C-alpha positions as CSV (number, residue, x, y, z in Angstrom):
1,X,24.1,-0.6,2.9
2,X,23.4,2.9,3.1
3,X,23.9,4.5,-0.4
4,X,23.4,7.4,-2.7
5,X,20.1,5.7,-4.1
6,X,18.8,4.8,-0.6
7,X,19.4,8.5,0.4
8,X,17.6,9.9,-2.4
9,X,14.4,7.6,-1.7
10,X,14.7,8.6,1.9
11,X,14.9,12.6,0.9
12,X,12.0,11.9,-1.5
13,X,10.1,10.0,1.1
14,X,10.4,12.8,3.6
15,X,9.5,15.4,1.2
16,X,6.3,13.2,0.4
17,X,5.7,12.8,4.2
18,X,6.1,16.9,4.7
19,X,3.6,17.4,2.2
20,X,1.0,15.2,3.3
21,X,1.4,16.6,6.6
22,X,1.2,20.2,5.4
23,X,-2.1,19.4,3.4
24,X,-3.6,17.6,6.5
25,X,-2.5,20.7,8.7
26,X,-4.2,23.1,6.2
27,X,-7.3,21.0,5.0
28,X,-7.8,18.7,8.1
29,X,-8.7,20.7,11.1
30,X,-11.8,19.2,11.2
31,X,-12.6,15.6,12.2
32,X,-15.2,13.4,10.3
33,X,-17.3,12.4,13.7
34,X,-19.0,9.5,12.0
35,X,-15.7,7.4,11.9
36,X,-14.1,5.6,15.0
37,X,-11.2,6.4,16.9
38,X,-8.2,4.4,15.6
39,X,-5.3,2.9,16.9
40,X,-3.0,1.9,14.1
41,X,-4.8,3.7,11.3
42,X,-3.7,7.4,11.2
43,X,-6.7,9.0,9.5
44,X,-6.8,12.5,8.0
45,X,-9.3,15.2,6.7
46,X,-10.3,15.7,3.9
47,X,-9.4,12.3,2.3
48,X,-7.7,12.9,-1.0
49,X,-9.0,11.8,-4.3
50,X,-6.5,10.0,-6.4
51,X,-5.8,10.9,-9.9
52,X,-6.4,8.2,-12.6
53,X,-4.5,5.3,-12.6
54,X,-4.4,1.8,-14.4
55,X,-2.5,-1.1,-13.0
56,X,-2.6,-4.6,-14.0
57,X,-3.8,-7.4,-11.6
58,X,-2.5,-10.6,-11.1
59,X,-5.3,-12.4,-13.3
60,X,-4.6,-10.0,-16.1
61,X,-7.7,-7.8,-15.7
62,X,-7.0,-3.9,-15.4
63,X,-7.1,-2.2,-11.7
64,X,-8.8,1.2,-12.0
65,X,-10.1,3.6,-9.3
66,X,-13.6,2.2,-9.6
67,X,-12.1,-1.3,-8.9
68,X,-11.5,-0.2,-5.1
69,X,-14.7,1.3,-4.4
70,X,-16.7,-0.6,-1.7
71,X,-14.2,-1.2,0.5
72,X,-11.5,0.0,3.1
73,X,-8.3,-1.1,1.4
74,X,-4.5,-1.3,2.7
75,X,-2.0,-0.5,0.0
76,X,1.6,-1.8,0.1
77,X,4.4,-1.3,-2.4
78,X,6.9,-4.0,-2.4
79,X,8.4,-6.8,-5.1
80,X,8.7,-10.5,-4.9
81,X,12.5,-10.6,-4.4
82,X,12.4,-8.5,-1.3
83,X,14.2,-10.2,1.6
84,X,12.7,-9.0,4.6
85,X,10.2,-6.1,4.8
86,X,7.7,-7.3,2.1
87,X,7.1,-11.0,3.3
88,X,7.2,-9.9,6.9
89,X,4.7,-7.4,6.1
90,X,2.3,-9.5,4.1
91,X,2.4,-12.1,6.9
92,X,1.5,-9.7,9.2
93,X,-1.6,-8.5,7.1
94,X,-2.4,-12.3,6.7
95,X,-3.1,-12.2,10.3
96,X,-5.5,-9.1,10.1
97,X,-7.2,-10.5,7.2
98,X,-7.8,-13.9,9.0
99,X,-9.4,-11.8,11.6
100,X,-11.8,-10.0,9.7
101,X,-13.0,-12.9,7.4
102,X,-16.2,-13.1,8.9
103,X,-17.2,-9.7,7.5
104,X,-19.3,-9.9,4.5
105,X,-17.2,-10.3,1.3
106,X,-19.1,-7.5,-0.1
107,X,-17.8,-5.0,2.5
108,X,-14.6,-6.7,3.7
109,X,-11.6,-4.8,4.1
110,X,-8.8,-5.8,1.4
111,X,-4.9,-5.8,1.1
112,X,-3.6,-4.7,-2.1
113,X,0.4,-5.6,-2.9
114,X,1.4,-3.3,-5.8
115,X,4.9,-4.6,-7.1
116,X,7.3,-1.8,-8.1
117,X,9.5,-4.4,-10.0
118,X,7.9,-5.2,-13.2
119,X,11.3,-6.0,-14.9
120,X,11.1,-9.3,-12.5
121,X,7.6,-9.3,-11.3
122,X,5.2,-10.7,-13.8
123,X,1.4,-10.7,-13.0
124,X,1.3,-14.2,-12.6
125,X,4.4,-14.3,-10.2
126,X,2.8,-11.6,-7.9
127,X,-0.4,-13.1,-7.6
128,X,1.5,-16.6,-6.7
129,X,3.5,-14.9,-4.5
130,X,0.6,-12.6,-2.8
131,X,-1.7,-15.6,-2.5
132,X,0.7,-17.5,-0.6
133,X,0.2,-15.2,2.5
134,X,-3.5,-14.8,1.9
135,X,-5.8,-16.0,-0.7
136,X,-7.7,-12.7,-0.9
137,X,-4.8,-10.4,-1.1
138,X,-4.9,-8.5,-4.6
139,X,-1.6,-8.0,-6.3
140,X,-0.9,-5.7,-9.2
141,X,1.9,-4.2,-11.0
142,X,2.3,-1.8,-14.1
143,X,5.1,-0.2,-16.1
144,X,7.6,2.1,-14.3
145,X,5.9,5.3,-15.4
146,X,2.5,4.3,-14.4
147,X,3.9,3.0,-10.9
148,X,5.8,6.1,-10.3
149,X,2.5,8.2,-10.8
150,X,0.5,5.7,-8.7
151,X,2.9,5.8,-5.7
152,X,3.6,9.5,-5.7
153,X,-0.3,9.7,-5.6
154,X,0.0,7.8,-2.3
155,X,2.7,10.1,-1.0
156,X,5.0,7.2,-1.3
157,X,8.3,6.4,-3.5
158,X,10.3,3.8,-4.7
159,X,13.9,3.3,-6.6
160,X,16.0,0.6,-8.1
161,X,19.3,-0.1,-6.4
162,X,21.8,-1.5,-8.8
163,X,23.5,-5.0,-8.1
164,X,26.6,-5.1,-6.0
165,X,29.8,-5.1,-7.8
166,X,30.6,-8.2,-9.4
167,X,27.2,-9.6,-9.0
168,X,24.7,-10.3,-12.1
169,X,22.5,-7.1,-13.1
170,X,19.4,-8.8,-12.4
171,X,20.3,-9.2,-8.7
172,X,19.6,-5.6,-7.9
173,X,17.2,-4.5,-5.1
174,X,14.2,-2.0,-4.7
175,X,14.2,0.9,-2.2
176,X,10.4,1.5,-1.2
177,X,8.2,3.1,1.2
178,X,7.4,0.9,4.2
179,X,4.2,2.7,5.2
180,X,0.9,1.3,4.1
181,X,-2.0,3.8,2.4
182,X,-5.4,3.6,3.5
183,X,-8.2,4.0,1.1
184,X,-11.8,4.5,2.1
185,X,-14.9,2.9,0.3
186,X,-14.9,6.0,-2.2
187,X,-11.4,4.8,-3.5
188,X,-9.9,8.0,-1.6
189,X,-6.8,8.2,0.2
190,X,-7.9,8.5,3.8
191,X,-4.9,7.5,6.0
192,X,-1.7,6.0,6.7
193,X,-0.5,2.9,8.5
194,X,3.3,3.3,9.7
195,X,5.5,0.4,10.8
196,X,6.1,-1.3,13.2
197,X,2.7,-3.0,12.5
198,X,0.2,-4.3,15.1
199,X,-1.7,-6.8,13.1
200,X,-4.4,-6.9,15.7
201,X,-4.6,-3.4,16.1
202,X,-4.9,-3.0,12.4
203,X,-7.5,-5.4,12.2
204,X,-9.6,-4.0,15.0
205,X,-9.3,-0.4,13.2
206,X,-10.2,-1.8,9.6
207,X,-13.3,-3.8,11.0
208,X,-14.7,-0.5,12.9
209,X,-14.1,1.8,9.6
210,X,-16.1,-1.0,7.6
211,X,-18.9,-1.0,10.3
212,X,-19.1,2.6,10.5
213,X,-19.2,3.4,6.7
214,X,-22.6,3.6,5.3
């Protein structure tokens, strides 16, 4: 049901998108000729260096900017109690991941699932959840302030939606951006993939970007 929290998230997402669009228009008039044309992945110039962040991976180790270097990475925000968008997206990404399994592991594209619900999603839980879709999916979370800073750096948003009247307090939901951020092998934000997602087109784009990268 559309509510005030959802409206706030939508307004914030629109503001973030407009800011990203403005930065692309101002800074991105020249295209990177060494990269291929893409169908599902919307690239922009110049790629944006992310501010410092520290998340916690499902195995308990820190996820810092350096960990994301060397691969093209799709980043998706979600939570394990998500009824539809998150499992559907991760299932679609598992199709893409299977398509690029032949790419050497050292450069193979990656999918990073970031839970924005640390109250209910422990590192172990998000790992079990993400790996249920594909064994190579990375999973991470953090405390809310760190997650807010990370999401903001990707021009994304999320917000807690209280449980319906009469329901237990822990039956809340989370509104979050449905797009995926695209990070380049330098760990910079290089583009977006917006729903609806085409698994095969995403797989082709990510494989082509990987092949074209030095």
